N, C-alpha and C positions, 0 to 999 in steps of 0.2 A: 123372527125371535121367538123364544116361547112365550106361552099364552100369560105366565105369572107377570111379564114384565107390562104387558097391556093391563091386567087386572089391579095391578098396585096402583093404576091410574086413579081408581076409584078413589083410594084412601087421601090421594095427593089431592084431587078435586075436592073432597071434603075439607082438607087444608086450606085450599083456595078460597072455599066459600067462609071459612072462619075468618079468614085474611081480610074479606070483603067487608064483612060486619064489623070488624074491628083490628085492622091491621097492626095496631100497638100492642094489646092485650094478647092477642090469639098467639101470639110466638114470642117468647123471653127473649131477652138481649142476646143469649147464645144458647141455641137450643140443644138440648141432649138427647140424643137418641139411645135412650137407655136399654131400649129392646131392638133386636137387628133389624133392617128392613124385612128381611125374610119373615120374621116373626109378625112384624107388622101387617104383611100380605096375610099371612095365616089367618090374623084376627080382624082383618078389614080396616086395621088403622092405616095412617099415613106413612110413606117411605121417606119422604123430605126431611132433610135433618138440618139443612142451613138456617141460619137465621135470615129473617125475611128482608132482602134487598138491603136498604140503607140502613134499616134497623129503625126505631121510632126516635132516636136520638135528635135526626135532622129537622124534626119538627118540635120535639121536647126540650131540648137543651140548647140554650143560646151560647154563642161563642163568647167567652168572657175575657180571654187573654189576648193581648196584642200578637199578630201573625209578623213574623219575621220572614221579608222576601229579599233579602239581600241587598242589593243595589238598585232596588225600585227606584229609589229617590233621584237616582243619577240618570237610569236608562232603563227602559221598561222592556220586558222580555217578551210583551205581547207580539212585537215584530222581530227583535234583535235576530242577528245571524245564530247560525246553530252555534250552539255552546262548544268549545273545545272539550273533546270527547276522549274519555280514556280509551286506550287502545294498546293492544299485544305490542306492537311496533316491530321494528326491526333494531332492537338494542343489543345488549350483550346476551350470553345465552342463560341457562338456566344452573344453578340458583341465581335470582335477582332479588337479594335481599336488603330489607330496610328495616332500621331502627324505627319502630313504631313509636311515638309520643305516648307517654303514659297518662292517663288520666287520674285526676285525684280520687282518694277512696270516696266512696258514697255509700254511708251506711243505710240510705233510704232506698237504695237500688231494690225494687220489688222482687228481683229474683232471689235474693238471698234468702229468703224466707222458704223457699222450695229447695234450698239445699243447692240450687243450680250455680251457673257463673256468673258473677256480676259484670257489668259492662267494663268497669274498672279493670277488671282482672285480665280482658281478652287480649289486650296488647301485651302485657307483660308475658302470658302463655306464648303467645305467638312469637314474641321475641326470642324467649327460650328456646322454643322448637328450631327456630332458625339458626341458633347458635350450634343446637345437638345435631341437626340433620342439613344435609346438601341437599335434599329432596324439596325442602319447603321453601317457598318465597311467599311473603306477606307484603302488601302494598295498600295505599289508602287509594281507594278509586273515587272519591266524593264527600260531601258532608250531609249529615241528615238535616231537616229543616231547623232544628235546634242546634246546628254548628257541631255535631259529633262526627267522627271518622267513620267511614265506611270501609271497610275491609275486605278485602278480595285475596284469598290464599291458593298459591298454585302448587299442587304437588305431583312431581314428577321425577323421573331420573335426571342427573345432571345433562346438560347439553352445551355443546361448544356454540360460541357465536354462529359458525357457519352452519351448524345443525339447526339452530333455532330460526334461522334465515331461510333454510330449505323448507320448515314447517310453516314459514309464514307465506313463503312462495306457492305451497301445495294448498294450503287453505284458502289464498285468493284464486287458485285455478278451479278448484271447485267451483266458486260462485262465478269468476268470470267467464271462463271457458270450460263448461262440465264435460263437454264432448272430448276435449285434449285429455282432461283429467280421467275420465271414464278409460282412455287409453293407457293412460300412464302407468306400467307396470311398478315403478318405482313408488311412485305415490301408494298403489294399494298395499305394497310392502312396508313401506316406511313410515306412512302417516300416522301419527299419534292419534289415538280415538279421544277427542274431547267429551268431558261430562262436565255439568254444570249442577252445583247444588246450592240452591237459595234457601236460607234460613231466616225464620224468625220476621217474615214480613208485617204479620201482625204482632205488635209488640208485647200482648200478653198470651200470645201463644209460644213459649220459651222455649222449649225442649229441642227444636230442630237445630239450635245452636250448639247446645252441649252434646248431642248424638254426632252433628258434624265434627266438631272438635275431637270426639273419641275416634273417628275414622281417620281424620288427618295424623294423629299422632298415632294410631296403629301403621298407616303407610308410612309414616316417617321414620319408625324406630324397627319395625319388623326387619328380621335378618334373615328369612325363608327365601329360597328361590324364586317362589312364586310370585311373592310380592316385589321383587325386583324385577322379574320379567314383567309383570303387569304393568309397573311404572315406565320400563322400556317402550311400552306399546301403547301408553297413556299419558294424557293430561288431565288432572281433577282438578277443577276451578270450584272455589267455595266463598260464596259472600255469606260470611260468618254470621252476622246479623243485619239484616236489610232495613231493620227499624231500630236503632238502638234508643231513641228516644222514648218509643213506647215500651221497649224493653225495662229501661230504668223506671218510667210512671207507672208501668202494669196497665197501658191502654191499648188498645187495639190499633188507634190510631197514631200518626206521627205527630211531630211536634206543633204541626199547623194543623190539626185536626183532621187529617186527610186519611182515608183507608187507601194506601199505596197500591193493593190489590184490586183497586177499581180505576187506577190512574193511567195503565200502560197505553191507551189509546191517545191520551191526552197529554202527559210527561209534564204536568203542571208542578209536580214535587220534585227536589234533588234527589230522594232515594230511588224513584221510578226512573230519572233520567240514568242514574249511574249503573242501575241493572241494563237499562236498554244498551248502552254503551258496551257492558260486559258481554251481553250475549252475541251482539255484531261482533265483537272483535274475537270471540272465541269460537264462534260458530259451533257450539256444541251438537252432538248426535243426539244426546238425550239430556233431560234434566227434569230435577225433582224440586219442587215447591214446598216445604215441610210447615205444615200447619198443626192445628188442633182446634175444638175437640170435639168428636162426634161419638162418644161412647163406645162404639166400634171403630177400630180402624178403617179407614176408609182411602181407598187407592184408585184413583182415575185410571184408563178412561171413562169418559161421562157418558150420560144418556143424551140421545136426542132432545133438540135440535142439535145437530153438529154444524160449526161454521161453514157456510157454504162456499168460501174460499179457499179451503183446507185441499191439499192433496189426500183425500182421509185416506187412501188405500195405502199410502206410504206411511201414515202415521199409524192407522189400528192394527196392521200387521206386525207390529212391535209392541204398542203401548199395552196391547191385553196380554200376550205372553210375559212380558215384563209385570204386569200387574200380578199375574199368578205367581211369579219366581217371588215377588216382595210378600204377597200373602203366605206361601210356604215359609217366608224367611223369619215372618213374625210366629206363624205356628210352632216353630221350632224353639222358641223362647222358652215355652214351657207354661206360659200364665193362664190363669182362666179366662184373663180379659184380652186373650191373642188368640184364641181358639181358631178365630175366622175373620176375615177381611170383607167388608163391604167393596164391591166393585161396581159402581152404578152402571156401567154399560151392562154389567152381567145382571145385577140385582134389582135395578131400578126401573120404574115407569118412566116413558118419556115427560120430558121436563122437570123432573125431580131434582136433577142434578146435571145441567146441561153445559156443553163448552160452547155456546153460541158467540158471545161476545168477546173481542178482543183485548177486554179491560183485564183480565186475570194474567199473572205472569206465564203461567203454562201455555194458555191459549195464545198468546202474543209470542212465545217463544216458537210454537210450531209453524208460523209464518217466516220465522227466521232461520228454519232449517232444521228445528230439534224434535224430538218426540216428547213432549212435554205431559207430567203429571203432577197433580196436585196430590199431597199424601196428608191426612187428617189424622193426627196420632190420637188415641182413644180416650185420656181420662181427664175429665175436668179438674183445672188447677186454678182456673181464673174467675172473674167476677165474684158472684156471690160464693161460689167453693171457697176461694182465695180467703175470703172474710170470715167463712163460718166453720169451716174443716178444722181439724185438729193440725198442728203443724206435721205430727207424725204420719198421718194420711196423706197430708199433702205432698210429704217428702216421697212416700211410698208411691204414689200414684207419678209423681215426677221421675223417679227412679225408672217405672216401668215404661214412663212415656218415650225417655232419653234412649231405653233400650230398643224401642220399636223404631224411633227415627234411624238410629245407627244402622239398625237390622234393614230396614229399607234402603237406605243408603247404600249398603255392602252389596244388597241383592242387586241393585241397579247397576252397580259397577261391575258386578260379575256378566249380568245382562249383556253389558255394551262392550265388554272385553270379547265374550265369547261369539258375538252378532257382529262383530267389528267389520267383517266384510261387505255384509247387507246393510248395516247402518251407514257406512260409507256409500254404497252403491245408490241408496235409496235418497239421501241427501244429493248427490249427485243429479238423480232422476228429477228430483223437485225442482232444482235448480234449470235443468235442461227443458222441462216442460215450460218453464217461464219464459226462458228466451226463444224457444222454438213457438210460443204461443198456442201449444196444443191445448184441445179441451181435455178438462179431466176426466178420466175414464171412468165409464159405468161400472160400478162394484157391485158384483152378483152376490144374490142372497147365498148365505153360508161361507162367504169370503173367508171370513172367521167364525168361530163358534158362536151362535146366537145372532149374526148380522142379518138384517131383515129390511123390507120396504120402510119400515118407520126410520131407519138409518139413513137412507138415502138423500143426502143434501147435495146440489151442486148449484153453479151459476154460470151464465156466459159471459166470459170476459169480453169488455170492449176492446177496441183495437188500439184506442188512445183516449186520453183526457187533455183537454186543452183549457188553460187557466189564462184569461187575460191578466197582464201585469199592470203595474201603475197605481196599485192601491196598497194600503197597510195590511189589508186582509189577504190578498194575493200572496204579498212577500212572506208574511207569517204562515202560511199555509205550506208554500213552497219549501222554506226554511225547516219547517216541521217535518216535511215530507223526507227531505235531504239527511236529516238527523237521525231518520229511522230508517236510513239505507234505501230509500226508494230514489230511484233515478230519474232526474228531470232534465229536460234540455229547453233551449230558449231559441226561438226563430230568428234568424239573422237577416231576414226581411219580411216584408208585409206578406200575407197567403190569404187563401180563401178555403174553408173547409166545411162542407155540409151546408153551403148554401150561405155561410156568412163570413164577412171580413175581418180578417185578425191583423193587429199592427205588429211591426218588429218588435222583438222582445217577448213576444206572447210565448208563455211557458207551455211545453208539452211533455205529457208522461206517455211515453211509449210504452204499452203493455207486453211488448216481449222483451220482459227483463225478469231476472232471476226471483226477484222476490213481489212478482206480480199479485199474490194473493194477500198481500199485506197492502199493497199500493190499492188494491180494489175494495178491501174492507175498510180502508180508510175513507176512500172517495165516494164509492157507491152510494146511491139512496139507501139501500136495505131493502127489507122485504117485511111484509106484514105476514108474520107466523101464527096469527091469532086463532086460525082454525086448526093447527096442526098440531097444539099440544094443550092440554087443560090450563096450565098455569107454565110460569117461568120464576127463575129466583132473583135476577136483577135486570137490568135494562136489557132489552131486545132490540132498540133501535138505536142508533146513532147515525151522524153523517157528517164529517167534515166538509164535504162536498155542499151541503146544503146549510149547514149551520156555522160554519165558521166564517162567513161575509164575504168571500171569493166569489166570482162567477166561476163556475166548473162545468164545463161542457164535455159531453161524452161522445166518441164517437164508435159506434158498434163495428163497423167494418173498415174503417180508412184510418190511415195514418196522414198527418198532412205532409203535402208533398213541398218541402221547404227545407234548405240548409238549416242545421242546427248546432249549437252549442252547448257542451253539457255544463251545467250549471251547479258551483259548488256552495253559492251562496245569492239569493235574492237580489237583485239590483235596488239600488236605493229609490224611493218613492216621492219622499218630500220635495217640496217646493214653496217659495212664496211667488206669485204669480201677480203682482200688481206693482205700478210705479212707487219709487220713493215719495213719502208724504203723504202716501194715500192709507186711509185707514184700511184694515186687513178684515177679511171674512173667513169663517171656520165652520164647516158644516158638520155636525155630530153626527157620522155615518158608521164611526169603529171606535172601539174601546181605546184606542189609542189619541183619536181626537179628543176624547174624554179627558185622558189622560192630559194633553197639552193644555187643556182649559184648566186643570186643576194645578200643573205645573206655574202656567202664568198667575193666577190667583197667589198661589202661596209667594211668588215672586213680588206681590203686589201689584201687578198690573190692573187696572182698571178696565174689566171687561163689561160690554153690555151684550144683553140677550134680545134678537129682535122677534124670534118665534120661537118655539121647543127645540128647534134643530139647527138653529144658526147663532153663533156668537160673533159680535164685532170686536176685533183688536186695534187699540189706538195705533196710529201711523208710529209714534214714538216708541213702541214695543218691537218695532221690527227686528232688531238685533235678536231678543229671545224668539221671536217667530221664528227667524232663520236657525238657530241653533235647535230648536225642537222640531224644524222640518226635517234636520238630517239625524235627529237621533231617534224621533218616532216615526217619521215616515210619513208625518202628516203634511196635507196642501192647504195653503193659505191663498186666496184669492182677493182682489179688489172688492170692497164693500161700496154697496151704492150710497153714493153722496146722501141721500135723505134719510138712510138709516140710522136713528138714533138709539131706540132700544131701552129697556130698563137694565140700571146697573146690577151685576152679579156681585154678591159678596159670598165669601167662601162659606159653603153650608155648613151648618152646625148639624150633625146627623147623632141622633142615638138609634142603636141598632139591636133589636132583638132578633139574630140570625144565625143560621147555622154556621159551622167554620168554613165551609167551601163558598159561602155568599160574602162572610166577612174577608176572605182571602180576595175574591173576585174585585169586591169594593176597592181594596187598597191596590190591587192590581191596576185599577184606573186612577188612582191617585187621591181618593177621597179619604178625609180623617173622619174615623170613626170611634165613637163613644159607646162601648159595650153597654147593654142593658138588660134585664130581666124582671121577672115577677119578683123575685128576691131582693133585686137591687131597689125597684121601685119601691117595694116594701120597707126597705132600709134606708128610704129618704132620698133618692138619686133625685136631683134637681132638673126639672125640665122646663126651668124659666128662660135658658137661651138656647134651647133648642128650636132649630127651624123645621125639620122633619124627623118623625118617629117610623122606622121601618120595623114591621113586626111580621116575622115568621117563624119563629122558632123560641120556645122558652119563655113565652109572655101571655098570661091569662088574664083577662081583665078580671072575670070574675072571682080568681084567687087572689086579687090585690085586697089590702086593706082598706078600711074606708077612708082612711088619712091618703094612701096612694090612690085610691079610685078617683077621689076629690081632686088629686094634683093633674090626673090625667084629663079629667072632665074640664078643669080650669085651662089646661092646654089646649084642648079642642075649641073651648069657647073661646080663647084670644085669636084662633084661626093657624093654630099648628098644621102643618102637613102631615100627613099619613100614606105610608106606603106598603102594602101587604101582599105576601105571598103563600099560597098554601092554605090546609084547613086551619092552620094555627091563625093565619091573618084573617081567614074570612070569619073564624068565631070572634075574634077581636073588634072586626067591623061590626057584627051584629049585636054583640054586647054593649059596645061603647057607642053605639049608632051613628057610625061615620057617615056611610052613604046609604041610602035607601035601596038596599038591594038584597037578594036572596041567593044564597051559593048554593048550587047542586055538586054533590060530591061523586065523581066517577069512581069506577072500582078502584080499590087500593091498590092494586098491582099492575094497574094498566100503565104502560109508559110507551115512549118511543119519540118518533120524529111525526109532526102533524102539518098539516096545512092552514094556514090562516090566511083571512081576508083583511086588509088594512084600510080602517075607517077613519080614526081620530087623528087629532092635529097634534098629540102629543107623543103617543108610543106609536099610532100608525103610520104618521108620515114618512113614506120612504123607506119603511122597514122591510127586512126580508119576509117572503111568502111562507117560509116555513118555520115552526116553533119546537120545542121539544117541552114533552110532558112526564109528569111521574105523579101518580095519583091525581088527575087532572081535575080540576074545577071550572064552573062555569056560572054565569050570574043573570038575573032575572029581575027586573025592577024599572021603575021610570024615574026621570029625573037625573040619568048620567048619561055620559057618552060613551057609546061603544067605540073603544080604541083598535080591538082587533076581535073577531070572530072566527070561531073554528069552519074548516071548509065543509065544504057539501058530503065530501068523503076525507073525513079528517084523517084518518090514519094512513101514513106513507109505510112506515117500517115500524115494527114493534110489535106489542101485544096488547090488545085491549078487547076484552069481550064483555058482553053485558053480564047482568046479575043473572041469577035462576030465574026471576020473573020478569025478564027481558027489558031492564032499564039500565040506566048508568053506563050505557055503553057508547059507540061512537055515533051510532044513528042518533040517540038522543041528543048528542052532544052538537051535531051538526048544523051549523049555522047560528049556534049560540055565542054569546059574548063570552069570550075568553080574558079578555082585559077590558075594565072599565075604569073611566075617569070621572070626577066630579066635584064639587064645591060643598063642603061641609057646612052643618048649622052655623059654624062659627065663622064662617068665611074663608077658612081654609082649603087648600087644594089635596084630593087624596087620590090615587091610583090603586086599583085592586088587580093582581096576576092571578089568574088561574093556570098559568104555565110555569115553566121552571126556565127563567132567562140565564140564570148563574149556576145552573146545575153542575156540580163539582168542577167549576171553573172551565166547564168544557163547551158550551154552546157560544164562542166568541164573538158571532156574527149578530147575537142578542144582546151583547153588554151595552152597545150605545143606547137601543130604544130603551133600556131599563135605567141607565143613566139620566136620560132625558125626562122620564116620568120623576126620578129622583129630583134633580134640577127645579123641575116645575112645581112639585110639592113643597121645595125649600124656598121658594120666592114669596 
């Protein structure tokens, strides 16, 4: 690649240094690249334009609203079977028109000020289009976290039921038998090119919705022969607004406080699950995710590091020319603001705008067979601009942004139609390589213009993964894989593999399957990429295999020699293994075990805790235990006769936490009273609180004298404390909770780390891996070390020392990652330097965190 890409890294490194010094203040909430990255390189400035990772809100803004989690009070999604997914199905032909329910008029909808379509007018417009055109089908494919309808529009020429069924068979053949699909001449001639447009995933990046609606309307009503012919050859799928909660409220996040474009590997949110189901069911060749705002229109492909599980040659051969076509389309709009686009692969330095993690919609879609692009429309209309700019200027910008969104969509449709044969062949080839288990080919320098050694990322796929059954964690993981279209089988008898014995029913992931890249990116340990790029935008490490609580063994060369059965739902795991009349014991090793405890407490069952990880259930509560063993998959055993323990009361929790932590706490069944600096200053009553959680939005030094006195009184009477991150560490130091000093690692450090377990509260029986994001470690006397960072902490992710050689993994090695102790007032306290609830993702870390919470509340 040309030298300018490397030189741009100098500016990016300067940005990273600023982030380390102050990751909150160095980059505003929504960074605006008012000068193009090309200009930034020429002047020695930074090329990166994304807001840094989570942004400051995760430590500064406490979640104050209740989080709606649907049926959580009845059944927990932590294990449950794969949800009923939306699918194209073998139904009637097209159009498949539905009268969409119309939402009440909401004059507070934040899109109105911009002259854009408010959410309540989307359904009426789609209903009118369905009446006016037999090319348009609209349906609801899910609900948002706030309960709003998620719409999918399909635009295509009318099809009879038999024609639609044939399209379905061809789509399945491409995935299930790509060799046969490659030979099928009728498929090549008649298969409709599927393209998926996802709009408004960030709620306050509005105009993708409006641009997409404009394209839908043109396709629905155009009378020219070219459009008619295009729709005979194509199906265009549009998720009109992926985040209606945020669209209405003018927020980036959904109604539960989640950034949906970070959730695709975890699928904790209904919006990400809905588009997961859409991309699996429609199997697009090409997709766009319409975002904003970066000053200059930005169109992926991205910089290195590239996801090592991609079939990257099949991706970049289309992504780069398609991006160039979209750039040409916006140039033709004639605005001074659209004279060029930023194409990170072409214009940015490695690490400035990467496609490494599978958490973003386009990156996830690549694993499902699509050529995925993020498109960032140019002119800011959200956040400070929304509040401060004149309405006329906001609406002028919104009109330009809408034109840009529509132009990029139109250009992408043209590319897909023009290149339909090679796009079809390459999707077939991706799935063929998966079934065949072929290594990904080495991509030569110059494969596309600018491809060089810095772009070359690949992995060695294992032959299989083996997941022992019988735990809620294993069932959760298997169901998660199945819901993402990863094939899983179960052994029909016991077997040996790699020198280990496995029982009948053990799950096997044969990596000779069409979506092996997705299977591997979810299950593998990952990779330490610290030395490969100077900085990363968001998380660089994740691993369901290491962080979800299940045992996952990989076998590089062997597939277990045992007869298997295809699994569509993980087998039930729960049981009550004790004689009638005997007290029961429940070991808190999984989030569902914790959920069971909270359900029993809610039902008035008198529980006793014999140690941090063991709860005794009285014999008379056996019916309740039986019910929970079935719904949550937990296992009750016989309690030892002499175990009495301490009675557990339902904990009263005041939590100054981020939205994702609040969600995870409720996922485990905890009742949480939100608290913050402002609420304490307003007189929040701590007198009945058992434990105070501090990780976001609570500053002891910012409290009024009265509120500070209330906190001091709470601590003096022995109230419990649980903290996480820099906000928690600052609270600990200012309030003098435990006598330790926190050292803050690099602000952009993140990933999977090894830990050694020592303590009896968090450490006992916990996983040997944890997750970090801006990690901390603690030094001091008079506390118990619950967990330490390993001797070589980082397994996967990005963690460099600062310029003076400090705050890196070498300095963290062997240091205390989690500590516990007793406060001066006699209360229990636990301080986390790791991230056990991060984005509701590391499910295997829920139980250790919950044990700490219950201990501090005791």
